[in-house]
N, C-alpha and C positions, 0 to 999 in steps of 0.2 A: 354377641354377648359371650365373653369367655368365662366360663365357671369352673373353677378348680374344685376338685371332688373333696380335698381336705376342707375347704371352706364350707361346702355344703353340709359336711358332716358336723359343723358347729350347730346345725338346727334340727337335724335328724339323724339317727344312728344307722347311716346307710354304709355298713362296713362290707368287706369281701364276702363274709358269710351269707349276706343277704343277696347281692347281686355283683356280678363282675361289671367291668367297664363296658363291654359289648352289650351286656343285658340293660345297663342303665341307658346307654344310647338308644337301644331299641324302644324303651319305654318312653324316652323324650320324643321320639319320632311318632309314637302312637298318640302322644298327648298333644301333637300339633306343634311341638318345639323342635323344628327339625335340626339334627346334628350334622353340621357340615364337616366337621374333622374332630378326630380325637387325638390329643397330643400327650405324650408321655416323655418329658424332656430328659429324664434320666435313664432312659432305656439304652442309650448309646454310650453311657459312661459306666466304667468298671474299674475298680482299683484305685480310685482317687480319695484320699483321706486328708484329715485335718492335721496340720504340722505347725509348730512353732519355730520361728527363726531365732536361733540362739545368737548367731554372730554374722556379720557381713564383711567379707574381706576382699581386697583388690585382686583382680586376676594378674598373674605374673607376666602375662604376654598380650594383654589387651586393655585399652583404656575404658571402653564402654560396656565391658563385662565384668560382673563381679561374682564372687564365690559366696554362697550361703550355707552355713552350717545349720542343720534342722534337727529337731526332735519330733518324731512321729509317734510317740507313746511306747513303742516297743524297741527302741534304738535310735541311733543318730546316723545321719548321712550328710554328704556334701553335694550340692547341686550348683551347676554353673546357670546363672541367670542374667539376663540383659535388661530387666525391668528397672526403671530409675526409682520406683516407690518403695522398694523392699527396705526393711529396717529391722534391726534386733527387737524382738518382743512381739513381732506381728504373728498372727495365726492365719495361715494361708492354705488353700488347696494344693496338696502335694500328689502328683501322679507318679506312683511307684514304677519300677522296671516291670514290664508285663501289663501295665494298665492300659485301657482303651479308651479314647476320646472320640467324641462325635466326628463322623466321617470315616470310621474305622481306622483311626490313627493309633498306632501301637507304640508304646513307649519302650525304648531300649536303652541299655547303657551305651553312652556315647562319649568320645574323647572330643573336647572342644578347645582348640588352641593349646593342646597338650595337657589339659585336665580332664580327668573322667568326671562326668556328671551322672550321678546315680538317680535318675529321674527328672522330673520338671515341675516347676511351680507354674500355676495356670492363672490365666487371665479369664475375664467373663466371656470373651469370644471363643476361647478355646474349650470352655465349657458348654457352648451354645447357648448363653444366657443374653447375648446382645452383641453389639458391634464394638464395644470398648476392648482395645488391645493396647492401651497406653500403659497399663501397669497391672501387676498381679491383684487379683480380687482378694481383698481383705475380708476375713471372717471375724465373727464376735470373739473378743479376747478371752472369754470364759468357755469357748467351745472345748469339749473333751478331745484330747489328742488322740488320733488313730480312728476317730469316728468317721464313717463313710460320709463324704460330702453330699451324696444324694439326700442323706437324711438331714444334714445340717441346713442345706439350702432348700429342702423341700422338693428336690428334683425327682422324688419317687412318687410324686403326685401325678393325677390324671386330670387334664383339662379338656372340658367339652365346649367346643365353639358351637353355640347355639344360634340358628337364625330365628329372630323374633319378628313375627308379624305385627303390623302396625296397631292391631286392636288388642295387643297383650302388652301394655307398658310394664305390668307387674313382673313379667318374665325378664326384664332387663336389669333385675337385681338378683343376687344370689339367694335371698330369702324367697323370692317368688319361684325360682327353680326348685329350691329345696322343698317349698310347700307342694308342688306338683308331684314330685317324686315321693314324698312322704305319704300322700294320699293314694298314689298308685301302688305302692308296696305294703300299705297298711301300717305304716310306722308312725310312732309318736312325732309331733312337730312342735316346736316351741321357740320363740324369739324372746330371749331374756330381756327383762326390763333394765334400763341403764342405771348403774350404781349412782348414787347421790352422795355428795360430801359438802360440808360446810366451808365456806369461804373464809380465808384468814385476813382478807383486806376488805374494806368498805365495798358495799355493792356498787359496781361500776355502771349499772344500768339506769340509776336514778336520774342522772343527768343527760341522758341521750333521748333525743327526739325522733320521732318517726311519723311521717305524713304519707298517705297514700291518696294521690290525686286522681288516679284512674282505677277505681275499685273494680270495674267490670274487667279490665285487663290483669289486675292484681287482686283477686278476691281475699288473699290471706298473706300476711307478712308476719314472720317470727323473728325476733332478734334476740342474741345472747352475747354478752360481753365477757372478756377474759384476759388475764395476764398471761403471757406465755414466755417460754424461753425457746427461741429459734435454734434449731440444730437438725442433724440428719435423723431420720426415723430408725427406730430399732430394726434389726435384721428380719424379723418375722413379718413386720409391716411392709418393708421393702420387697421381700420375697412374695407375698401375696399380690401386690400391685403389679409386679413384673409378670407373674403367672396370668394375671388378668389382662395383660396387655397395656399396662401403664407405666410410665417412667417415674420412679421416685424423684422428688424435688426437694422438699423440706418436711419436717414433721407436721407442721400446720396444714400445708398445702396437701400433703398425703393423707391426712385424716379426711379432709373434705372429699377427696377422691375416693377413700375407702368406703365412707358412708354412702357415696353415690353408687358404687358397684355393689355394696352389700344390701342396702335398703331401697335402692332405685330412688334415692333422695338427693337431687342436686342441691349443693350449697355453695355459699361463697364467703370467703373471709376477707374482710377490708382491715387495712392498717388504720386502727382507730385513731392513732396520732396524726395521721395525714388526712383525716376528714374534716373539712372545715365545718365549725360548728358542732362537732360530736353529734351528728344525727344523719338520718337518711330521708330523702324525699323520692317517691315513685311516681314519675310523671311521663307524659308523652314528650317526644323531642319537638323542638321547633324546626320548621322546614329549613333544611340546609345546615343545621347545626353540626358542627365538627366534634370528633372524638377520636382519641388514639387508644386502641384496644391492646390487650396484653401481648398480641403478636407483634406489635410495633407498626402497625399500619393505621394511617390517618384515614377516617372514615367520615363521609358526609351522610348525614341522617335525614329521614323524611319525617313527616308529622305522624306517621303510623308506627314508628319505633317507640317501645317502651323503654325508659331509662331509669336507673338507680342512681340518684345523685346525692351529694352531701347536703348539709343543711343550707348552704348557700346557692343550691340548685345547680352545682357544676356537675356534669356528667361523670360517674365513677364506674358504670358498667352498662352494657346492653342487656337488659333484663333477660335472664333465662339463656343466654347465649354465650357471652364472654365478658370478662371484667376489663377494666381500664388500667392504664400504667400508673396513673396519679396515686392510686391507693393500693398498690400491689404490695402484698407481703413479702418482705425480704429479710436479710439477716439483721437489719437494724430494727425490726419490728419488736415491740414489747407488749402491745395491748392490741387486741383484735376485736372487731364487731362481726360476729357470725349472723349471716342472713339465710333464713330458711323459708321459702316462699312458694306460693302456687300461682302460676301464671296461666292464662287462658291459652289452650293449645293452638287455636287458630292464629292468633297474634304472633306466637313464637314461630310458627311454621312460615308464615308470610315474611316475617322479618329476615329469618335465616336464609330463605331463598332469594330475597331481594339483595342481601348483602353478600350472597354467595359464601356465607360463614356458618359452618356446621360443627358443633362441638357435642361432646358426650352429654352435656346438660340439655341442649337443644333437642338432641335426638330423643331424649325421655319427656321433656316439657311438651313437645309438639304431639306426642301420643297421649298425654293426659295422665300425670302422676296423681298420687292420692292427696286431695287437699286436706284431709283430716290427719295426715302424718307429718305435718310440718314440725310441730313441737316434738314428736318422738325422734325425728331426725336430728334436730338441734341438740337434744339431750344425749343422744349416742355420740355426737360429735364431741360435746363437752367432756363425757366420760373418757373417750379416747385421748383427748388433749390433756386431761390430767394425768394420764398414764404415760404418754410419750413426749409431752411438752411442758410438763410441770405446771399445768394451767391452775390458775387461781380464779375461781368463778362461783358466784352465787347461783342459786337454783331459780332465781327469778328471771322472768323474760318479758319483752314487749310482744304482745300477740294481738295484731289487728285482724279481726275476723268478724265483720258486721253481719254477714248472712251466712251462717255455717251450712255447708252442703249436707243435706239430708241423705241417709242411706236409702236407696230404692227399694220398695216393697213389690214383689212380683208373686202373682198366684199361678201355681203350676198344677194342671190337671193331669193325672196319671193316665187317663184315656188318651189325652192328646199326646203325650210322650210316647205311648205305645203306638198310636196311629202314625205318628211321624217317623218312628225309628223301626217299626215292625218288631218290636220286643213284647215280652209278656211280663214286664215289671209290675210289682204292687207298689202301693204308696210308701210303705216302709223302705222298699228298696231304692225308691227315688230319693227319699230324704238320706238315707245312708250314703248314697253316692254324691250328693251335694255338700253334706256337712263338712267333710275334711278340706274342702276348698275355701274355707272361711265364710261360708254362706249359712247365716243362722237360719234355722227351721223353727218356725212357730206352729202351735196348733191351729188347725183350720177348722171353721164352723161347718163347712160342707164336707161330705165323705168323699174320699179318693182325691183329695186336693192337699197342696202343700203350700203354705204361705212362706215365703223366703224373704229374708232382708239381706240384700247383696252388699258386699263390701265396696267402699268408694275406691279402693285400689284397682278395682275391676270395672272401668267406665263402659265396657262393652256390655255389661249385663243390665238390660233395661227393660226386656220384654220376655214373654213366656217362651218364645221360640229361642231366645239366647240361653235360657236355662235348659232347654231341650237339648241344645247342642252341648252343654256341659255334661249332662247325663250321658250323652253318646260318647263323649271323650273318655269319661270315667268307665263306663261299661266296656269301652273297647270297640272300635269301629270294626276291627277283624272279628269280633264276636257277634256281630249283627248279621243274621243270614241274609242272603241275597234273595229278593223276590221280584217277580215281573209285574210291572204296572198293569192293572186291570182297568177296563173301561167298557161302556156299553158297546154291543156290536155296531160297527159302522161308523162309530164316532171318532176313530183315530185314523190318520193317514189320509184324510180327503182334503182337497182344495176346496176354498169357498168358491161360489160362483164368480165372484170378481176376480179371484186369482186365476180361474179357468180362463176367463175372457181375456186377461192380459197375457196370458200365455199363447192364447190363439192369435192375438195381435202380433206378438213376437214371431210366432211361426209363420204367419202370412208375410211378414216383412222378410224374414229370412229366406222364404221361398221365392220372393221377388227379387233377391239378390243383394239385399241390404246386409251388412254386418253390424252386430250391436256394439255400441261404444258405452263406456262408463266414464263420465267426466266429473269434475269437482263442482261442488255447488257454490263455490265462491267465484265471483267474476268482477270485472272492472266496471265502474259506472259507465264509462264510455262504450263498453260492450252492449249495455242494455240500451242506452239512447240510440245506438247504431241501428237496432232492430225495432225501434220505436216504443220502447218501454219507458213510461214516464218515471222519473226518479223520486216523484212525490210519494209513491207507494212502495219505494225500494226499502228493504229492511237492511240496515247498516250494521256491520259487526264491530263491536267495541275493540277487539284485540285480534285483527286479521293476521293469518300467517305471513302474508305478503301485503305490504301497504297499498299496492296497486289493486289488489283483489279484495275490496273492503265491503262488498254488498252480496247478499244471497241472491241467487239467479231468480229472476222472474219469468224467464224464457229458456228453453233448451237450445235455442238456435245459436246463441253466441259461442258457447263451448263447442257445439258441433262445427261451426264455421272455423274455429281455431284448429280443430282436428283436421278438417279439410286443407287448411292452409299449410299445416305441418307436413301433411302427406304430399302436397304439391311440391313444397320445398325440398322434398327428398326424392323427387322424380316419380311420384305416384299420384297423378293428377286425376286419374279416373277411379272414383271411389264412390262408394254408396253406403251411407252410415245411418244408423237410427238409435234412439235412446228413449227408454221409458224412465221417468224420474219425477221427483217432486220439485214444484217451484213455490216461491214464497212471496206473499204480498203483506205490506205493512198492516198490523191489527186494526180492526175497525172499532171506533168508539173506545170503550174502556177494556177491550180484551187484552189480555197480557201476552198472548202468544201470536206469532204471525199466522196469517191465513195461509193454509197449504192446499195445493192442488196438484193432481197426478196428470201429467202430459205425456204424449207420445209425439216425437219429432222425427223427421227423416230428411236427409240431404243426398242429392245425387250430383255429382259434378264431373266435369270434363267430357269425355266420349263414352257412347253407350253402343255396345255391340249385342245384337239378339242372335243367339245361335240358330242354326248350326254355321251358316256361311255369310249371312248378311253383312255388308260392309259397316264399319263403325260410323256414327254420326254424332254430332253434338247432343247433349241431353236437351230435352223440350219440356215445357210445362206438362204436357200430356203424359209424361213419365211420372211426374208426382201425382197428377190426377188419377192415373191408373192405380197407383199405390193406395190412394184414398178409397177408390172404388172397390178394391180387392179387400180392404178392411171391412167396408160396409157390407160387402156381399157375404163374407165370412161370418160377421155378426148378425146377418139377416135383418139389417135395418130396413124399414119400410119406406122411409122418406128421407133421402139424401140429395142435396142440391148444391151445386157448385155456382155461386152467384158472383160474377165479376164485380171487383171493387177497386177502384183506381186509388183509394186513400189509405191503403194498408202501409204503414211504415215499414221500411226495410225491404219491401218487394217492389219490383218493376211495375210502374203505374199501369202500363198496358198489358201485363201478364200476371195479374194477382186476382184472387177471388176469395170470398168467404165460404167456409163449408157450413151448410145448415142442416141440422137434423130436426125434423118435425118443425120446420120454421124458424128455429133458434139458431144463432151463430154459435158454432162449438169449435171453430178453428179457422185456419187460413191455408191457402196452398197457392203456389206461384213460383216465379223466377226471382232469385235475389237480385236486389238493385246493384248495378255495377259500382255505384258510389260507395256501397257497403263493402264490396269485394276488394276495390282497389287499395285501401290501406292495409289489408291482409296480404297483399301480394298475389291474389288469385286473379288470373287472367282468363281462365276458361268459364263458360257459363255454369251456374249452380241453381238448381231447382229443388223444391222441397216443400214440406207441409208441417204443420203443428196442430194437434188435436187434443181436446180435453177428454181424457179417458173416462171420467166419471160421467160426462155429458153424453159421451158415446153409449156407455152402458145403459143410460136412462131412456135411450131412444126406443120408439115403438119397434116391435119385431113382427115380421111375417112368419106364418106357419111354414114348418119345414116341409116342403113338397119335393118328393123324389119321383122322378119320371124316368122310364127306361130309355136307354140310349137308342135312338132311331137307326135302324139299318138301312134306311133309304137315302139316296144321294142328295147333297144340298144343291141349291141353286144360288149363285152369287151374282149380284148386279152392282155396279158403280154408278153412283149419282153425284154430280158436282153442282152446287147451287151458288149463285152470285147473290150476296146479301150485304146489308149495311154492316159497318164495322162493329156496331154495338150488339148485333145478334150472335149469341154464343153457340158454339158446337153442342154443348150440353142440351140446350133448348131444342135444336134441331133433332138430336138423337132422341129425345123424348117424343117429339112429334111423330118421327119415323116409327117408333116402337108401338106408338098407339094405332097409327094407320095401318101397319102391317098385322097387328093382332098377334094371335098365338103362333102364327107360322113364322114370325121373325125370331130367329135363333140368336143373331148377334148384329150389332151395328158399330162400326169402328171408322173413326176419322183418320184418313191417311194422307191428307194433303191439304195445305193451307197456301193460297196463291194470291199475290197482289201485284196488279199491273195497271198502267194508265189505260190500257186496252179494255179493261172492264168498266171504266168510267170513274169518275171522281167519287171518292169515299165508298168504294166498294171492294168486296173481298170475296174470294172463292173458297168454299169449303167442300171437300170431296169425301164421300162416305162409301165404304163398302158394306152391303147389306146381304146377310145370308138367311135364306129362307129354307125350311125343312118341314115336312110332315112326318109324323111318327107312324102312320099307317098306309102310306103310298108315296109313290113318286109324283111330284108335282108335274102338271102339263104346262106347255108353253102358254096357253090361254090364262091359266091361274097365275103364272108369273107375270104376264103382261098386265093383267088386272091388278095384282099387287104393286107392280111398278107405278102404274098410273095412279093408283090410290095414294101412294106415298109422295109422288111429285105434287099433286094436286093439294094434299095436306099442307106440305111445307110452303107452297106458293101462297096459299091463303093465310096461313098462320104467321109467316115471317116476311111477307112482301118479297119473296125470293123469285129468282129467275133461273131456270134450268139451264146450265152451261152446256153448249153443244160440244 
């Protein structure tokens, strides 16, 4: 929003004695209206005055150059000029010898094709007013000769380029900016009522029809009719539009743009003579309905677009965004129908984005302009049209407003204001800060409270906290002292038990050599089915970023497998990754939101090398099981079992198991099925696990028991048992620990052997047992007894045979 200071002064006496340009910019920044730039267009111009062309003569030695004799008020001079539009009687900008133009261009006396030019006549581009360089810039014929062009063209003005946030549509008008500055500097503020005049022709509004078929999208519609004389706008109007960043077009169009910039009131003028049926219909478009907008582009509309049509329902404008070509005001227009409406912000925003069409009007409508200002905006336009377009119009109007918008009433507690801001304001002070913003303050029944009636031009003021923010802006954020938040001792800076346990799991996996990965929660449906997740419970996304990734993940494994594949494709096949994240299931029954669960998953792929010198080997299921046991040990889970299960989708049938805590399944562990890996281009084995973090945290815990490290030597023995294939190593380890009692320090599976020599359907599992006492060195007899006890227990419990 570009706000010229001269325009702001129409509503509040903000002259140089009150504040400089820099001070005003600081005030706007403090008020939340960030000033991105301050422009002073006349600062680089010096010595340019108004002059009248007395005569135009041909150049004696050039066909395209002419001589202009001028009168500049205190004398006459001859200027050589190549512009084609100069003519006797024109008043034009004259740069005297010694004058300076933008870009530090200094004017000197020059001889051009044998004729001395005592200065230069200036175009708009040479004055820094635009890109027009086709001719000399004409000035108003009544301009005083010799007057500084900066004053004539308003180039001595200051323009504030203000960045307006989406919650402040009122600040997208000069009136809104002036109101804020008047309140800040304690100056009077007023918006003059439009002048009214009687029409000299019969009222042209009586035979005009108006129908609103979509009142929710167009809650209010105001129409005014007028006879006009189309022509250029006066110099003052063109100058203000130019300074505010708009190009003058014609007096009628310029007036609608002027009111838009001044009052934040978008308007549209239709050529009434080109409207079929002399009326308007506001309706929703038909699906696929075509329309040509003012920019000459043919557009195909959807059923969500709101249209303003003529009485025969032919589209004449996309409501709140852009008008159409069929009823455009041009030089042949003699009668206009002025539309001032309020459109719902959401509908304008959606249509503008879908069409890729953004205008000054849509930028304001989508923020939410004042619904109660439609009539005032139309009145202001008619007032200006009477002045600049000889408009003849009655003061009657069509006003369709079935459900007027009420001004919100909000109660503000002084104690709440001070508690939020850390201030010590009294109730009178709160009222004094709010009143200049157009917020009416009423007497309150309760002490130390303020009842406010908020203006409808401020749609962001709905709750008490909104008014607290207004008090803060008016009081000055820089005046609010800094305080340190206080809280009961020990209540700040602590992690919850759940957060601590999840960090513990991450630390365990990082210590086991896994690197943490962060993957996207959107996956392809085929990725979920590959790891055995049914799509019946999948949560589908209505507008996915990528069409092939259209469901929310119900497992962490697909994205981790994709990460393993990307690493392998780049020559890094030996990786270990883990992720903790949320997965989603479809809502149950009438629940609105998906069911969310927190999981941890890990994958180890390729080759695995244990330090410091052991040769690398392919990853094994035992590596994933070790990670699960490490997590269980760190969390002190009392009962964790690895139960073989050949029916787990996505895992190898012979190398898969359920993870159970307290007898309930809380996850899976095993080797990924080669049929899952093959489409991803992964040729090396991949093992992994996936566990429910919440179920892990709910498991029964053992008491923390700390024992001193034994200083006595251990005794290691190796035992190999031949068992049936359905006997698991985990079950044998549990039996060995029970048989060995407290002297068993560790049991580790180190070999799995299959051979026809062992017999049909038999497998050899070899274990290393470590025995140690805390108070003595174990004797040979004790070790022999422990060995015998362990062998006997396994043979009886699992129908095993000790392998020689």
